[in-house]
N, C-alpha and C positions, 0 to 999 in steps of 0.2 A: 584532466585538462581544466584549467581555471578560466572560465569565461561564462558569460550569460548567453544562453542558447537563443539564437534568432527565432522569432515566432514562425517564420515561413518554413522552418525545418519540419514542423508538425502539421503544416497545411496540406491537406490531401489534394487540393486544387493546385495545378501547376502555376508557379509564380514567376514573375519576370526575373527576380534575383536568382532563383534556382537555375534558370536557363543561362543567365549571364555568367554564372560561376562554373558551369559545366566543364570548360577547358581545364580549370584548376583541379576539378574532381578527377579528370582523366590522369593528370599528372600525379595526384595523390595516390590513385589506384595503381598506377604503374610502379611507383616506388614501394608500395605495400606488397604488390605481387612479387617483385624480385626478391623480397626478404624470405619468401618461402623456399628459395633455393639454397639457403644456408643449412649447413649440416646440423642435425639434431643430436643432442647428447643424452644418452640413457644413464640414469642414476641407479645407485644400488638400493634405493628405497622407492616406494610408490610415490607418484606425483599426481595430485588432483588439481585441476585447473578450473576455476570459476571465472568465466569471461563474458564478453558481450560483443555485439557488432554495432549496437546503438550506443552512442556516446553518452554515458552518465545516466544515473537514475533508474537502473534496472534491478538493483537489489543484490549486487555481487557480494558486498561486505557482510550484510546480514546472513546470507546463505553460507558464506565461508565460516562464519561464527557457528552456525547451526551444524555444519559438517564437522567442525572441530569437536563440538560437544558429543556428536554421535560417535565419531571414530574413537574418541577418548573412552567412551563407555564400552566400546568393543575391544578395549585392551591395547590400543595403539598409543604411541607417544607422538602426537602431531605437533606441528609448528606452522606458523603462517609465513608466507613469503610475499614480499611487496617490493616492487621496483621503486627506488627512492626518487622522489621529486619533493622539493621543499614545501610545495603547496598541498602535499598529501599527508602532512604530519597529523592532521585531525584523524584520518583513517588509521594511520599507524598507531596512534595513541589509543584508539578504541580497541584495536587488536591486542595491544600490549596488556590491556586490562583483563583479557580473556585467557591468553596463553603466550608461550614463547613466540616472539616475532622477530624475523630476520629480514633486513632490507639492505639493498645495495644498488648501485647504478646498473649492475648486471645481475639478473636473477640467478644465473649459474653460480656466481660467487656466494649469493645468499643461501642457496641450497647446500653448497659445500660446507658453509658455516653451521647450518642446521644439523647436518650429518655429524660434524665434529662435536656438537653439543648432545649427541646421542638421541636425537629425535629420529623416529623411524617412519615418518609420513610427512610429506610436504604438501601444504595447501596453498596454492597460488591464488591470491586475490587479484584477479586480472592476469592477462598474459596469453589469451587465446591466440593472438596474432604473433606471439613470439615463437618462431619455428626453431630456435636454438635449443629449446627444452623439449625433450621427449615426454609426453604426458601419458599416464596410464589410464586416466579418466578425465574427459573434458566435458564441462557443462556450459551451456550458453543460456544467459538470462535475458528475458524480455519483460516489459511491463505492458499489460493489456491495454492501458490507456493510450500510450504513445505508439506501441507496436514498433513499426519501422519508420514512423513519420511520413515524409513525402517519398521515401524509398530511394533517395539519391545519396551518393557518397559525399563525404566532406570535401569542400565547403558548401556544395549545393544542397546537402542534406545532412542528417545526423549519423549516417552509417560509416563505420570504419572500413567495411568491405561489403561485397554483394551478399544478398540473402542466401544465395546458393552455397556460401561458405559454411553454413550450418551443417552440411553433410559431414564435416570433420568432427562434429560433436557426438558424444556418446549418449547425451541426455539433454533435454530442453526443459528449462524452468520458466513458467509464466507467472508473474506476480499480478494478481488481480482476478477479475471475474472470468469465467469460462467463455471462450469465444470460438465458435465453430469455424467461422471464416478465417481466423488466424491459423487454426489447426490445419485447415485445408491448404493454406499457402505453405505451411511448414512441411506437410507430408509430400509436397511436390519435390522436396530437396533431400529428404532423409529416408532411410530404410524403414520398413514396418517394424523392425525390432527396436528402433530408437524410441525410448520412452519420453513422454511429455508429462510433467508434473506441474500442478498448480500450487501457489502459495499465497498467503495474505498476511497482513500485519495486524496484530492485536495490541491495543493500548493497555498495558498492565496497570497503569495508575490513573485510569479514566475517571474514577470517582473523585479524584483530587480536583478536577476541573469542571465538574458538573455544577449547574446553576450559577455559573460565573460568566462574565463577559470576557472574551479572549481576543487579544491582538496577536495573531499568528504571523511569524516571519521565518524565513528559511533561505539558506544559501546552499542548496543541493542541486542535483542534476535536474529534477523536475519538482519544484516547490509545490505546484498545484496538486500533486499526488498527496503531499502531506496535509494540505489544507482540506482536501476532500476526505481524507481519513478522519480528521477531527469532526467534520460535519456528519460523516457516516455514523459516528458514535454519538450523535445528537448533542454535540457540544456547540455552544453559542459563539461562533466566530464573527465578531462585529467588524473586523478589518484584517486584511492580510497584506504582507509586503514580501516581494521576491528579490533575492540577491543572486549574484553569480555563484556557481559551484565553488566550494572551498573558500568562500569569502571570509576575510578577517574584518571584524567590525571595529571601525575607528571610534574613538570616544565621542566625537561630534555626531556621527550618524546614529550611534546607539542612543545617545541622549535625546536625539530628535524623535526616534520611535517611542522612547520611554515617555516623553512629554505628550505625544499623540495618544498613547495608551491611557495616561492619566486623565486626559480630557474626555475620553470615552468611558471612563470608570472601568477600565479593563486591565487584566493582567497579561504580561508578556509570556508567550509560549513558543517554543521552537523545538527543533529536533535534537537528539542527543549528540549527533555529529556537530551541529552548530554550537551547542552548549560547550563542547570540548575545546572550541576555538576561542572562547571568550576569556576575558580577564577575570580575576577573582572579584573585582569590584562590580563588573557587569553581571556576574552570576547572582549577586545579591538581589537584583531586581527582575530576575527572569527565572523561568522554570522550563523543563523539557518533558515531552511525552516519552515515556519509557515503552518501547515497542518490542514485541516478540514475533518471530516468524513462525507461522503455522503452516505445515506442509500437508496437503491432502495426500492420502495413501502413503503416509510416512513409513509404515512398516515395509511396504514394497520398495521404497527408496533405500531404506536401511539394508535390505537384502541385496539390492543392486550394488551398494557401496561395499558391503562385506565381500562380495565376489571380486571386486576390483583391488582390494587392499590386502 
């Protein structure tokens, strides 16, 4: 979804706007609920789904890439599935660099094409709410910083559906620091056999940016998480600028932040996802932080994956 997230979505205190929009949230929830009555199709190959209930910034795509690498090492021929929206071309291009990527307005058609190309495992980047696809293994992603925001459904809050929907997941991933309170809320809705895994991002090229002034900017689900990651690695972020998720940088606005960076004697740094949306000319004046996803108890997760595929 291409938009800049309203601040009140992550405000734990009840806001007037959230209350005002509640009737529209009920309408959104109703139409989301009736979708679950659609018939699910079972495919001839295993289907892994990496989804979320919090809109944007939960780390689905990095986890999908990690699962691709793991399953490939286990001898499978995986491929990525992405429902096509023109504003998602940045994510599609990232996936294409890793492995076979199939996209269509209907995920079912994309999976059929994947099977024709002799892949034997489908990895859905998003699609937890798509009841037309029978999943063999469903993962829900959260970020510990935002968690479920104010807890309301779109547009009163950032949730696609109620927290109780996580009972349909086989596994929960939390990106960020361990949080017992979050786990307690999760366990109210899942069985004791459902595993919770934690992950965190590691900056692979951190030395490249040490002892330099950085002007950080990002157009992702939660830009603040990227800025905090830079600071966590003791990088000197002198200024930061947030844009809407999947934002395409116009020449005028890019030149504006470039001039601001020059005045601060800083270099421009962004995410790899943002970098992929830039023109070749813009890339000459900007760099990106190359990140890798580190999974706690990774061997246990690999064993869980092996059983499902």
